[in-house]
Backbone as JSON Lines, residues from 0, in Angstrom:
{"i":0,"aa":"M","n":[-62.36,27.8,18.45],"ca":[-61.65,26.69,19.0],"c":[-60.55,26.13,17.79]}
{"i":1,"aa":"I","n":[-59.21,25.82,18.39],"ca":[-58.31,25.58,17.38],"c":[-58.3,24.11,16.87]}
{"i":2,"aa":"D","n":[-58.24,23.91,15.57],"ca":[-58.05,22.42,14.97],"c":[-57.0,21.89,15.54]}
{"i":3,"aa":"I","n":[-57.08,20.66,15.96],"ca":[-55.97,19.89,16.68],"c":[-54.79,19.67,15.34]}
{"i":4,"aa":"Q","n":[-55.36,19.66,14.3],"ca":[-54.3,19.25,13.16],"c":[-53.54,20.47,12.78]}
{"i":5,"aa":"Y","n":[-53.75,21.54,13.45],"ca":[-52.86,22.74,13.15],"c":[-51.8,23.1,14.27]}
{"i":6,"aa":"I","n":[-50.52,23.06,13.95],"ca":[-49.53,23.36,14.99],"c":[-48.8,24.45,14.36]}
{"i":7,"aa":"F","n":[-48.71,25.61,15.15],"ca":[-47.91,26.74,14.73],"c":[-48.23,27.15,13.4]}
{"i":8,"aa":"G","n":[-49.52,26.92,13.06],"ca":[-50.4,27.72,11.85],"c":[-50.08,26.69,10.69]}
{"i":9,"aa":"E","n":[-49.31,25.49,10.78],"ca":[-49.27,24.68,9.69],"c":[-50.07,23.49,9.88]}
{"i":10,"aa":"L","n":[-50.53,22.95,8.84],"ca":[-51.55,21.59,8.95],"c":[-50.64,20.69,9.28]}
{"i":11,"aa":"L","n":[-50.9,19.72,10.0],"ca":[-49.97,18.52,10.69],"c":[-50.65,17.4,10.05]}
{"i":12,"aa":"H","n":[-49.86,16.49,9.36],"ca":[-50.37,15.33,8.68],"c":[-49.61,14.03,9.36]}
{"i":13,"aa":"L","n":[-50.46,13.57,10.23],"ca":[-49.9,12.4,11.25],"c":[-49.42,11.44,10.51]}
{"i":14,"aa":"N","n":[-50.06,10.75,9.59],"ca":[-49.6,9.64,9.02],"c":[-48.01,9.69,8.48]}
{"i":15,"aa":"P","n":[-47.91,10.74,7.63],"ca":[-46.46,10.74,7.14],"c":[-45.34,11.0,8.26]}
{"i":16,"aa":"I","n":[-45.83,11.51,9.19],"ca":[-44.82,11.88,10.27],"c":[-44.53,10.42,11.16]}
{"i":17,"aa":"A","n":[-45.67,9.79,11.22],"ca":[-45.71,8.42,12.02],"c":[-44.84,7.69,11.14]}
{"i":18,"aa":"R","n":[-44.9,7.55,10.02],"ca":[-43.94,6.63,8.98],"c":[-42.65,7.18,9.11]}
{"i":19,"aa":"F","n":[-42.25,8.52,8.93],"ca":[-41.07,8.89,9.19],"c":[-40.25,8.65,10.45]}
{"i":20,"aa":"L","n":[-41.11,8.86,11.5],"ca":[-40.47,8.47,12.69],"c":[-40.31,6.88,12.77]}
{"i":21,"aa":"F","n":[-41.04,5.99,12.48],"ca":[-41.06,4.85,12.5],"c":[-39.88,4.35,11.69]}
{"i":22,"aa":"G","n":[-39.5,4.83,10.71],"ca":[-38.48,4.5,9.82],"c":[-37.25,4.8,10.13]}
{"i":23,"aa":"H","n":[-37.2,5.57,11.35],"ca":[-35.65,6.07,11.85],"c":[-35.76,5.69,13.51]}
{"i":24,"aa":"I","n":[-36.09,4.53,13.61],"ca":[-36.14,3.88,15.0],"c":[-34.66,3.57,15.2]}
{"i":25,"aa":"A","n":[-33.89,2.93,14.17],"ca":[-32.44,2.86,14.38],"c":[-31.64,3.89,14.59]}
{"i":26,"aa":"T","n":[-32.21,5.25,14.26],"ca":[-31.34,6.58,14.43],"c":[-31.42,6.68,16.01]}
{"i":27,"aa":"F","n":[-32.71,6.5,16.55],"ca":[-33.03,6.67,17.86],"c":[-32.04,5.62,18.81]}
{"i":28,"aa":"L","n":[-32.11,4.46,18.22],"ca":[-31.28,3.34,18.86],"c":[-29.63,3.77,19.08]}
{"i":29,"aa":"F","n":[-29.31,4.29,17.94],"ca":[-27.75,4.63,17.79],"c":[-27.58,5.74,18.71]}
{"i":30,"aa":"F","n":[-28.64,6.71,18.85],"ca":[-28.35,7.75,19.8],"c":[-28.19,7.02,21.54]}
{"i":31,"aa":"M","n":[-29.07,6.3,21.66],"ca":[-28.96,5.5,22.95],"c":[-28.04,4.67,23.12]}
{"i":32,"aa":"V","n":[-27.29,3.87,22.22],"ca":[-26.05,3.34,22.29],"c":[-25.11,4.46,22.48]}
{"i":33,"aa":"L","n":[-25.07,5.65,21.94],"ca":[-24.03,6.47,22.03],"c":[-23.91,6.96,23.57]}
{"i":34,"aa":"L","n":[-25.26,7.05,24.1],"ca":[-25.4,7.51,25.51],"c":[-24.9,6.53,26.56]}
{"i":35,"aa":"I","n":[-25.17,5.21,26.2],"ca":[-24.74,4.05,26.94],"c":[-23.01,4.07,26.79]}
{"i":36,"aa":"N","n":[-22.46,4.09,25.86],"ca":[-21.17,4.07,25.71],"c":[-20.44,5.3,26.53]}
{"i":37,"aa":"F","n":[-21.16,6.39,26.35],"ca":[-20.51,7.52,26.99],"c":[-20.75,7.32,28.47]}
{"i":38,"aa":"G","n":[-21.55,6.62,28.94],"ca":[-21.76,6.59,30.38],"c":[-20.66,5.51,30.83]}
{"i":39,"aa":"R","n":[-20.16,4.42,30.04],"ca":[-19.12,3.68,30.17],"c":[-17.76,4.39,30.42]}
{"i":40,"aa":"T","n":[-17.67,5.51,29.9],"ca":[-16.37,6.19,29.98],"c":[-16.28,7.13,31.14]}
{"i":41,"aa":"S","n":[-16.97,6.99,32.16],"ca":[-16.97,7.69,33.23],"c":[-15.79,7.35,33.97]}
{"i":42,"aa":"V","n":[-15.56,8.21,35.01],"ca":[-14.21,8.2,35.73],"c":[-14.35,6.77,36.27]}
{"i":43,"aa":"N","n":[-15.51,6.35,37.05],"ca":[-15.63,5.13,37.83],"c":[-15.06,4.12,36.96]}
{"i":44,"aa":"N","n":[-15.63,4.1,35.71],"ca":[-15.36,2.74,35.0],"c":[-14.02,2.93,34.32]}
{"i":45,"aa":"I","n":[-13.48,4.09,34.06],"ca":[-12.15,4.03,33.47],"c":[-11.09,3.34,34.37]}
{"i":46,"aa":"N","n":[-11.39,3.3,35.58],"ca":[-10.3,2.49,36.54],"c":[-10.32,1.23,36.37]}
{"i":47,"aa":"R","n":[-11.62,0.66,35.78],"ca":[-11.54,-0.85,36.03],"c":[-11.31,-1.17,34.48]}
{"i":48,"aa":"L","n":[-11.65,-0.47,33.6],"ca":[-11.2,-1.07,32.23],"c":[-10.36,-0.26,31.48]}
{"i":49,"aa":"N","n":[-9.7,-1.04,30.43],"ca":[-8.77,-0.33,29.55],"c":[-9.31,1.07,28.92]}
{"i":50,"aa":"K","n":[-8.62,2.24,28.82],"ca":[-9.12,3.26,28.22],"c":[-9.46,3.06,26.64]}
{"i":51,"aa":"E","n":[-8.71,2.5,25.87],"ca":[-9.09,2.29,24.67],"c":[-10.28,1.2,24.66]}
{"i":52,"aa":"Q","n":[-10.36,0.16,25.6],"ca":[-11.59,-0.52,25.32],"c":[-12.86,-0.03,25.57]}
{"i":53,"aa":"T","n":[-12.84,1.37,26.25],"ca":[-14.13,1.86,26.45],"c":[-14.23,3.19,25.32]}
{"i":54,"aa":"Y","n":[-13.1,3.69,25.06],"ca":[-13.33,5.02,23.96],"c":[-13.6,4.59,22.53]}
{"i":55,"aa":"E","n":[-13.07,3.41,22.0],"ca":[-13.22,2.95,20.73],"c":[-14.7,2.66,20.48]}
{"i":56,"aa":"P","n":[-15.29,1.89,21.34],"ca":[-16.86,1.68,21.08],"c":[-17.46,2.95,21.07]}
{"i":57,"aa":"L","n":[-17.12,3.8,21.83],"ca":[-17.94,5.22,21.94],"c":[-17.78,6.0,20.58]}
{"i":58,"aa":"T","n":[-16.44,5.99,20.18],"ca":[-16.05,6.75,18.89],"c":[-16.93,5.88,17.66]}
{"i":59,"aa":"L","n":[-16.87,4.48,17.72],"ca":[-17.64,3.89,16.67],"c":[-19.15,4.28,16.71]}
{"i":60,"aa":"S","n":[-19.84,4.38,18.13],"ca":[-21.03,4.5,18.2],"c":[-21.38,6.31,17.62]}
{"i":61,"aa":"L","n":[-20.55,7.13,18.02],"ca":[-20.76,8.39,17.46],"c":[-20.8,8.32,15.77]}
{"i":62,"aa":"V","n":[-19.98,7.78,15.14],"ca":[-19.75,7.75,13.86],"c":[-21.03,7.09,13.24]}
{"i":63,"aa":"M","n":[-21.6,6.04,13.96],"ca":[-22.77,5.53,13.48],"c":[-23.99,6.14,13.61]}
{"i":64,"aa":"F","n":[-24.05,7.06,14.9],"ca":[-25.27,7.87,14.99],"c":[-25.04,9.16,14.07]}
{"i":65,"aa":"I","n":[-23.97,9.56,13.7],"ca":[-23.85,10.82,12.65],"c":[-24.35,10.21,11.34]}
{"i":66,"aa":"S","n":[-23.76,9.03,11.07],"ca":[-24.19,8.5,9.86],"c":[-25.71,8.14,9.39]}
{"i":67,"aa":"Y","n":[-26.34,7.56,10.56],"ca":[-27.57,7.44,10.41],"c":[-28.47,8.85,10.52]}
{"i":68,"aa":"S","n":[-27.93,9.84,11.18],"ca":[-28.76,10.9,11.35],"c":[-28.63,12.08,10.45]}
{"i":69,"aa":"I","n":[-27.64,11.91,9.48],"ca":[-27.03,12.96,8.56],"c":[-28.3,13.17,7.43]}
{"i":70,"aa":"L","n":[-28.94,12.19,7.13],"ca":[-29.79,12.46,6.07],"c":[-31.11,12.71,6.54]}
{"i":71,"aa":"L","n":[-31.23,12.87,7.89],"ca":[-32.7,13.14,8.55],"c":[-33.48,14.48,7.81]}
{"i":72,"aa":"P","n":[-32.69,15.37,7.67],"ca":[-33.28,16.62,7.15],"c":[-33.66,16.66,5.71]}
{"i":73,"aa":"I","n":[-32.98,15.71,5.04],"ca":[-33.2,15.73,3.59],"c":[-34.38,14.56,3.46]}
{"i":74,"aa":"E","n":[-34.28,13.7,4.19],"ca":[-35.46,12.78,4.2],"c":[-36.8,13.38,4.59]}
{"i":75,"aa":"Y","n":[-36.55,14.0,5.65],"ca":[-38.02,14.71,6.0],"c":[-38.5,15.74,5.2]}
{"i":76,"aa":"S","n":[-37.8,16.65,4.49],"ca":[-38.14,17.39,3.41],"c":[-38.65,16.56,2.01]}
{"i":77,"aa":"Y","n":[-38.2,15.44,1.83],"ca":[-38.62,14.7,0.88],"c":[-40.12,13.99,1.01]}
{"i":78,"aa":"W","n":[-40.18,13.64,2.39],"ca":[-41.57,13.04,2.61],"c":[-42.77,14.24,2.71]}
{"i":79,"aa":"F","n":[-42.19,15.34,2.96],"ca":[-43.21,16.42,2.79],"c":[-43.25,17.43,1.49]}
{"i":80,"aa":"S","n":[-42.73,17.16,0.69],"ca":[-42.54,17.94,-0.51],"c":[-43.31,17.07,-1.95]}
{"i":81,"aa":"E","n":[-43.56,17.84,-2.8],"ca":[-44.0,17.13,-3.86],"c":[-42.89,16.58,-4.71]}
{"i":82,"aa":"L","n":[-41.64,17.01,-4.5],"ca":[-40.39,16.39,-5.3],"c":[-40.51,14.78,-5.09]}
{"i":83,"aa":"R","n":[-40.51,14.12,-6.25],"ca":[-40.25,12.43,-5.99],"c":[-39.5,12.04,-7.25]}
{"i":84,"aa":"S","n":[-38.6,11.39,-6.8],"ca":[-37.58,10.81,-7.65],"c":[-37.55,9.08,-7.42]}
{"i":85,"aa":"V","n":[-37.34,8.64,-8.59],"ca":[-36.86,7.14,-8.24],"c":[-35.47,6.78,-7.59]}
{"i":86,"aa":"Y","n":[-34.88,7.94,-7.47],"ca":[-33.35,7.5,-7.04],"c":[-33.42,8.17,-5.45]}
{"i":87,"aa":"L","n":[-34.49,8.59,-5.1],"ca":[-34.45,9.16,-3.42],"c":[-35.48,8.11,-2.71]}
{"i":88,"aa":"P","n":[-35.1,7.85,-1.49],"ca":[-33.94,8.3,-0.79],"c":[-32.81,7.0,-0.8]}
{"i":89,"aa":"N","n":[-33.25,5.89,-1.38],"ca":[-32.47,4.71,-1.48],"c":[-30.92,4.77,-1.88]}
{"i":90,"aa":"S","n":[-30.69,5.83,-2.77],"ca":[-29.55,5.75,-3.53],"c":[-28.63,6.63,-2.48]}
{"i":91,"aa":"L","n":[-29.16,7.57,-1.75],"ca":[-28.62,8.19,-0.74],"c":[-28.17,7.2,0.38]}
{"i":92,"aa":"Y","n":[-29.06,6.43,0.86],"ca":[-28.63,5.39,1.97],"c":[-27.54,4.52,1.35]}
{"i":93,"aa":"F","n":[-27.49,4.26,0.3],"ca":[-26.36,3.18,-0.12],"c":[-25.17,3.98,-0.47]}
{"i":94,"aa":"A","n":[-25.04,5.29,-0.7],"ca":[-23.75,6.23,-0.86],"c":[-23.15,6.47,0.64]}
{"i":95,"aa":"L","n":[-24.32,6.71,1.51],"ca":[-23.73,7.07,2.76],"c":[-23.25,5.85,3.56]}
{"i":96,"aa":"D","n":[-23.94,4.49,3.36],"ca":[-23.31,3.15,3.77],"c":[-21.99,3.24,3.51]}
{"i":97,"aa":"L","n":[-21.8,3.33,2.07],"ca":[-20.52,3.06,1.39],"c":[-19.36,4.06,1.92]}
{"i":98,"aa":"L","n":[-19.8,5.46,2.41],"ca":[-19.1,6.41,2.77],"c":[-18.54,5.94,4.26]}
{"i":99,"aa":"T","n":[-19.59,5.43,4.92],"ca":[-19.25,5.16,6.52],"c":[-18.33,3.89,6.64]}
{"i":100,"aa":"I","n":[-18.61,3.13,5.25],"ca":[-17.56,2.09,5.56],"c":[-16.06,2.21,5.04]}
{"i":101,"aa":"V","n":[-15.9,3.35,4.17],"ca":[-14.63,3.79,3.91],"c":[-14.1,4.66,5.07]}
{"i":102,"aa":"F","n":[-14.94,5.36,5.48],"ca":[-14.41,6.06,6.63],"c":[-14.01,5.35,7.92]}
{"i":103,"aa":"I","n":[-14.68,4.38,8.26],"ca":[-14.45,3.49,9.48],"c":[-13.18,2.73,9.03]}
{"i":104,"aa":"H","n":[-13.06,2.25,7.84],"ca":[-11.83,1.5,7.54],"c":[-10.53,2.41,7.25]}
{"i":105,"aa":"R","n":[-10.9,3.56,6.64],"ca":[-9.44,4.43,6.59],"c":[-9.32,5.13,7.69]}
{"i":106,"aa":"F","n":[-10.04,5.56,8.6],"ca":[-9.58,6.39,9.74],"c":[-9.46,6.02,11.21]}
{"i":107,"aa":"F","n":[-9.93,4.58,11.14],"ca":[-10.02,4.06,12.59],"c":[-8.79,3.0,12.77]}
{"i":108,"aa":"K","n":[-7.75,3.31,13.5],"ca":[-6.81,2.23,13.7],"c":[-7.09,1.71,15.0]}
{"i":109,"aa":"L","n":[-7.84,0.74,15.27],"ca":[-7.99,0.17,16.67],"c":[-7.08,-0.78,17.29]}
{"i":110,"aa":"K","n":[-7.08,-0.42,18.52],"ca":[-5.76,-1.28,19.15],"c":[-6.64,-2.52,19.99]}
{"i":111,"aa":"S","n":[-7.69,-2.11,20.6],"ca":[-8.29,-3.03,21.7],"c":[-9.14,-4.18,20.91]}
{"i":112,"aa":"E","n":[-9.33,-5.33,21.5],"ca":[-10.0,-6.28,20.96],"c":[-11.49,-6.07,20.84]}
{"i":113,"aa":"T","n":[-11.87,-5.22,21.92],"ca":[-13.33,-4.92,21.69],"c":[-13.59,-3.96,20.53]}
{"i":114,"aa":"G","n":[-12.62,-3.06,20.41],"ca":[-12.77,-2.06,19.25],"c":[-12.9,-2.76,17.92]}
{"i":115,"aa":"K","n":[-11.82,-3.8,17.8],"ca":[-11.78,-4.59,16.51],"c":[-13.05,-5.42,16.22]}
{"i":116,"aa":"L","n":[-13.48,-6.0,17.44],"ca":[-14.7,-6.61,17.31],"c":[-16.0,-6.02,16.74]}
{"i":117,"aa":"C","n":[-16.25,-4.54,17.57],"ca":[-17.26,-4.01,16.89],"c":[-17.09,-3.37,15.55]}
{"i":118,"aa":"C","n":[-15.9,-3.29,15.33],"ca":[-15.4,-2.67,13.85],"c":[-15.87,-3.66,12.68]}
{"i":119,"aa":"L","n":[-15.47,-4.86,13.1],"ca":[-15.8,-5.85,12.26],"c":[-17.35,-6.18,11.83]}
{"i":120,"aa":"Y","n":[-18.02,-6.09,12.98],"ca":[-19.57,-6.22,12.98],"c":[-20.08,-5.11,12.27]}
{"i":121,"aa":"L","n":[-19.68,-3.96,12.44],"ca":[-20.2,-2.76,11.79],"c":[-19.89,-2.73,10.36]}
{"i":122,"aa":"L","n":[-18.66,-3.04,10.04],"ca":[-18.34,-3.15,8.41],"c":[-19.13,-4.34,7.68]}
{"i":123,"aa":"V","n":[-19.19,-5.31,8.43],"ca":[-20.06,-6.51,7.95],"c":[-21.57,-5.95,7.6]}
{"i":124,"aa":"A","n":[-22.08,-5.44,8.76],"ca":[-23.62,-5.24,8.79],"c":[-23.72,-4.02,7.66]}
{"i":125,"aa":"L","n":[-22.87,-2.98,7.67],"ca":[-22.95,-1.78,6.73],"c":[-22.9,-2.33,5.17]}
{"i":126,"aa":"S","n":[-22.07,-3.3,5.0],"ca":[-21.84,-4.03,3.76],"c":[-23.19,-4.51,3.3]}
{"i":127,"aa":"V","n":[-23.84,-5.41,4.25],"ca":[-25.1,-6.03,3.93],"c":[-25.97,-5.01,3.53]}
{"i":128,"aa":"N","n":[-26.09,-3.85,4.27],"ca":[-27.15,-2.71,4.1],"c":[-26.82,-2.24,2.74]}
{"i":129,"aa":"S","n":[-25.67,-1.75,2.48],"ca":[-25.41,-1.23,1.09],"c":[-25.6,-1.92,0.0]}
{"i":130,"aa":"L","n":[-25.44,-3.25,0.1],"ca":[-25.74,-4.47,-0.83],"c":[-27.55,-4.31,-1.19]}
{"i":131,"aa":"L","n":[-28.0,-4.45,0.03],"ca":[-29.6,-4.41,-0.19],"c":[-30.27,-3.13,-0.73]}
{"i":132,"aa":"F","n":[-29.67,-2.11,-0.37],"ca":[-30.0,-0.67,-0.87],"c":[-29.87,-0.64,-2.3]}
{"i":133,"aa":"L","n":[-28.4,-1.18,-2.79],"ca":[-28.22,-1.24,-4.24],"c":[-29.17,-2.01,-4.9]}
{"i":134,"aa":"L","n":[-29.58,-3.29,-4.39],"ca":[-30.41,-4.21,-5.18],"c":[-31.72,-3.58,-5.31]}
{"i":135,"aa":"L","n":[-32.15,-2.97,-3.96],"ca":[-33.7,-2.18,-4.04],"c":[-33.51,-1.13,-5.11]}
{"i":136,"aa":"Q","n":[-32.68,-0.15,-5.01],"ca":[-32.47,0.61,-6.18],"c":[-32.82,0.11,-7.56]}
{"i":137,"aa":"M","n":[-31.9,-0.93,-7.69],"ca":[-31.74,-1.55,-9.14],"c":[-33.31,-2.06,-9.5]}
{"i":138,"aa":"D","n":[-33.92,-2.6,-8.43],"ca":[-35.43,-2.97,-8.59],"c":[-36.33,-1.82,-8.9]}
{"i":139,"aa":"F","n":[-36.0,-0.71,-8.17],"ca":[-36.92,0.56,-8.69],"c":[-36.84,0.97,-9.92]}
{"i":140,"aa":"L","n":[-35.44,0.92,-10.27],"ca":[-35.05,1.37,-11.77],"c":[-35.58,0.42,-12.81]}
{"i":141,"aa":"L","n":[-35.62,-0.71,-12.74],"ca":[-35.99,-1.82,-13.66],"c":[-37.64,-1.5,-13.82]}
{"i":142,"aa":"T","n":[-38.35,-1.38,-12.53],"ca":[-39.79,-1.25,-12.76],"c":[-40.12,0.07,-13.26]}
{"i":143,"aa":"Y","n":[-39.39,1.22,-12.97],"ca":[-39.5,2.52,-13.45],"c":[-39.38,2.52,-15.02]}
{"i":144,"aa":"H","n":[-38.28,1.82,-15.57],"ca":[-38.3,1.73,-17.12],"c":[-39.19,0.63,-17.73]}
{"i":145,"aa":"R","n":[-39.93,-0.13,-16.99],"ca":[-40.89,-1.06,-17.21],"c":[-40.08,-2.27,-17.82]}
{"i":146,"aa":"L","n":[-38.82,-2.66,-17.35],"ca":[-38.22,-3.73,-17.7],"c":[-38.65,-4.98,-16.79]}
{"i":147,"aa":"K","n":[-39.48,-4.76,-15.67],"ca":[-39.85,-5.44,-14.59],"c":[-41.38,-5.11,-14.28]}
{"i":148,"aa":"E","n":[-41.9,-6.1,-14.22],"ca":[-43.57,-5.97,-13.91],"c":[-43.64,-5.43,-12.33]}
{"i":149,"aa":"E","n":[-44.65,-4.65,-12.17],"ca":[-44.94,-4.38,-10.73],"c":[-45.7,-5.08,-10.21]}
{"i":150,"aa":"G","n":[-45.63,-5.04,-8.84],"ca":[-46.14,-6.01,-8.16],"c":[-45.45,-6.72,-7.2]}
{"i":151,"aa":"Y","n":[-46.19,-7.51,-6.35],"ca":[-45.03,-7.99,-5.23],"c":[-44.03,-8.83,-5.58]}
{"i":152,"aa":"W","n":[-42.87,-8.49,-4.8],"ca":[-41.66,-9.54,-5.22],"c":[-41.02,-9.85,-3.86]}
{"i":153,"aa":"W","n":[-40.37,-10.96,-3.6],"ca":[-40.03,-11.79,-2.59],"c":[-38.93,-10.96,-1.98]}
{"i":154,"aa":"F","n":[-38.1,-10.24,-3.01],"ca":[-37.05,-9.56,-2.44],"c":[-37.36,-8.3,-1.53]}
{"i":155,"aa":"W","n":[-38.56,-7.84,-1.58],"ca":[-38.91,-6.83,-0.69],"c":[-38.94,-7.0,0.92]}
{"i":156,"aa":"T","n":[-39.53,-8.55,1.1],"ca":[-39.69,-9.22,2.47],"c":[-38.02,-9.48,2.93]}
{"i":157,"aa":"V","n":[-37.17,-9.89,2.01],"ca":[-35.76,-9.89,2.37],"c":[-35.17,-8.68,2.75]}
{"i":158,"aa":"F","n":[-35.32,-7.7,1.95],"ca":[-35.04,-6.5,2.24],"c":[-35.13,-5.73,3.55]}
{"i":159,"aa":"S","n":[-36.5,-5.85,3.82],"ca":[-36.93,-5.49,5.19],"c":[-36.29,-6.16,6.08]}
{"i":160,"aa":"Y","n":[-36.36,-7.49,6.35],"ca":[-35.79,-8.32,7.3],"c":[-34.17,-8.0,7.39]}
{"i":161,"aa":"G","n":[-33.59,-7.93,6.11],"ca":[-32.05,-7.71,6.03],"c":[-31.64,-6.35,6.76]}
{"i":162,"aa":"I","n":[-32.22,-5.28,6.2],"ca":[-31.81,-3.98,6.8],"c":[-32.09,-3.84,8.15]}
{"i":163,"aa":"N","n":[-33.33,-4.46,8.95],"ca":[-33.71,-4.31,10.26],"c":[-32.79,-5.21,11.05]}
{"i":164,"aa":"G","n":[-32.34,-6.36,10.53],"ca":[-31.43,-7.35,10.98],"c":[-30.14,-6.83,11.3]}
{"i":165,"aa":"S","n":[-29.82,-6.12,10.23],"ca":[-28.35,-5.64,10.4],"c":[-28.31,-4.57,11.08]}
{"i":166,"aa":"D","n":[-29.33,-3.64,11.24],"ca":[-29.21,-2.57,12.29],"c":[-29.15,-3.05,13.58]}
{"i":167,"aa":"L","n":[-30.03,-4.04,13.94],"ca":[-30.07,-4.58,15.23],"c":[-28.77,-5.25,15.65]}
{"i":168,"aa":"I","n":[-28.2,-5.73,14.64],"ca":[-26.87,-6.49,14.78],"c":[-25.76,-5.18,15.37]}
{"i":169,"aa":"M","n":[-25.8,-4.32,14.6],"ca":[-24.99,-3.12,14.91],"c":[-25.14,-2.62,16.43]}
{"i":170,"aa":"V","n":[-26.36,-2.48,16.59],"ca":[-26.79,-1.76,17.86],"c":[-26.48,-2.8,18.98]}
{"i":171,"aa":"L","n":[-26.73,-3.96,18.91],"ca":[-26.21,-4.99,19.87],"c":[-24.72,-5.17,20.19]}
{"i":172,"aa":"V","n":[-24.05,-5.14,19.05],"ca":[-22.59,-5.36,19.25],"c":[-22.02,-4.18,19.87]}
{"i":173,"aa":"L","n":[-22.58,-2.93,19.66],"ca":[-21.99,-1.45,20.31],"c":[-22.22,-1.59,21.64]}
{"i":174,"aa":"V","n":[-23.66,-2.09,22.05],"ca":[-23.89,-2.38,23.54],"c":[-23.4,-3.48,24.43]}
{"i":175,"aa":"V","n":[-23.41,-4.67,23.78],"ca":[-23.09,-6.01,24.47],"c":[-21.43,-6.09,24.41]}
{"i":176,"aa":"Q","n":[-20.75,-5.63,23.03],"ca":[-19.39,-5.8,22.82],"c":[-19.05,-7.07,23.03]}
{"i":177,"aa":"K","n":[-19.66,-8.21,22.38],"ca":[-19.29,-9.63,22.46],"c":[-19.44,-10.05,21.22]}
{"i":178,"aa":"D","n":[-18.82,-11.11,21.02],"ca":[-18.82,-11.95,19.64],"c":[-20.0,-12.81,19.73]}
{"i":179,"aa":"F","n":[-21.18,-12.33,19.54],"ca":[-22.35,-13.12,19.73],"c":[-22.82,-14.12,18.53]}
{"i":180,"aa":"L","n":[-22.26,-13.4,17.41],"ca":[-22.52,-14.36,16.1],"c":[-21.35,-15.24,15.67]}
{"i":181,"aa":"G","n":[-20.15,-14.98,16.35],"ca":[-19.01,-15.87,16.08],"c":[-18.31,-15.22,14.62]}
{"i":182,"aa":"W","n":[-18.55,-14.01,14.35],"ca":[-17.96,-13.49,13.3],"c":[-16.6,-13.17,13.46]}
{"i":183,"aa":"Y","n":[-16.27,-12.73,14.71],"ca":[-14.74,-12.4,14.87],"c":[-14.0,-13.37,15.16]}
{"i":184,"aa":"K","n":[-14.33,-14.49,15.66],"ca":[-13.62,-15.73,15.77],"c":[-13.51,-16.42,14.69]}
{"i":185,"aa":"L","n":[-14.38,-16.25,13.67],"ca":[-14.18,-16.78,12.3],"c":[-13.07,-15.94,11.45]}
{"i":186,"aa":"S","n":[-13.18,-14.54,11.57],"ca":[-12.17,-13.84,11.05],"c":[-10.88,-13.99,11.61]}
{"i":187,"aa":"K","n":[-10.62,-14.37,12.76],"ca":[-9.37,-14.64,13.18],"c":[-8.76,-15.96,12.59]}
{"i":188,"aa":"K","n":[-9.69,-17.1,12.55],"ca":[-9.19,-18.25,11.81],"c":[-8.95,-18.09,10.43]}
{"i":189,"aa":"I","n":[-9.71,-17.25,9.64],"ca":[-9.27,-16.99,8.26],"c":[-8.0,-16.3,8.11]}
{"i":190,"aa":"K","n":[-7.89,-15.36,9.1],"ca":[-6.41,-14.71,8.92],"c":[-5.47,-15.67,9.39]}
{"i":191,"aa":"G","n":[-5.59,-16.36,10.29],"ca":[-4.63,-17.43,10.74],"c":[-4.3,-18.37,9.6]}
{"i":192,"aa":"A","n":[-5.22,-18.8,9.05],"ca":[-5.19,-19.79,7.67],"c":[-4.39,-19.09,6.7]}
{"i":193,"aa":"Y","n":[-4.58,-17.77,6.38],"ca":[-3.79,-17.25,5.25],"c":[-2.3,-16.8,5.83]}
{"i":194,"aa":"S","n":[-2.11,-16.8,7.04],"ca":[-0.82,-16.43,7.54],"c":[0.07,-17.38,7.69]}
{"i":195,"aa":"R","n":[-0.43,-18.53,7.76],"ca":[0.57,-19.64,7.62],"c":[1.43,-19.92,6.58]}
{"i":196,"aa":"P","n":[2.53,-20.37,6.62],"ca":[3.42,-20.51,5.35],"c":[3.04,-21.68,4.48]}
């Protein structure tokens, strides 16, 4: 009789796989957002909505899905290898968030209000994510070099809620495409205040 833990001749460890999949719920959600926005660009919807208003969130959804899924093979091999480093995977996430921010800011010239709204929310949430990953990486380095005691620290809870909250905000803005937190209205007021003579 075949042991249930062996698949294709390899021993299957369910606990690391479950942790790996649970850690990438945001990637799955960005894939679903990509599919939703792709559906919005269908022929029936294009007649009702401005073309830019549907295609700009679609391209932003594609960028976010690629950004979140590009490190999956590296992290998967990290979970199942003996290689351990204090720099992995948080420094990679920090660098990827920064590269995504630069890519969106540099290469996206958005024309529709919906595209600008989604872009602003993505840039703010990605900035929060990158800041949290940087602080977590610094915490790991301080602990590794024994400059900080090991043990529970309140920042870990802030990090957990902050990362998941930022991911949820990015997913929601790409689906709903509304200014539900008022950030876009606030940015308009700030730009209006700076543009006055």
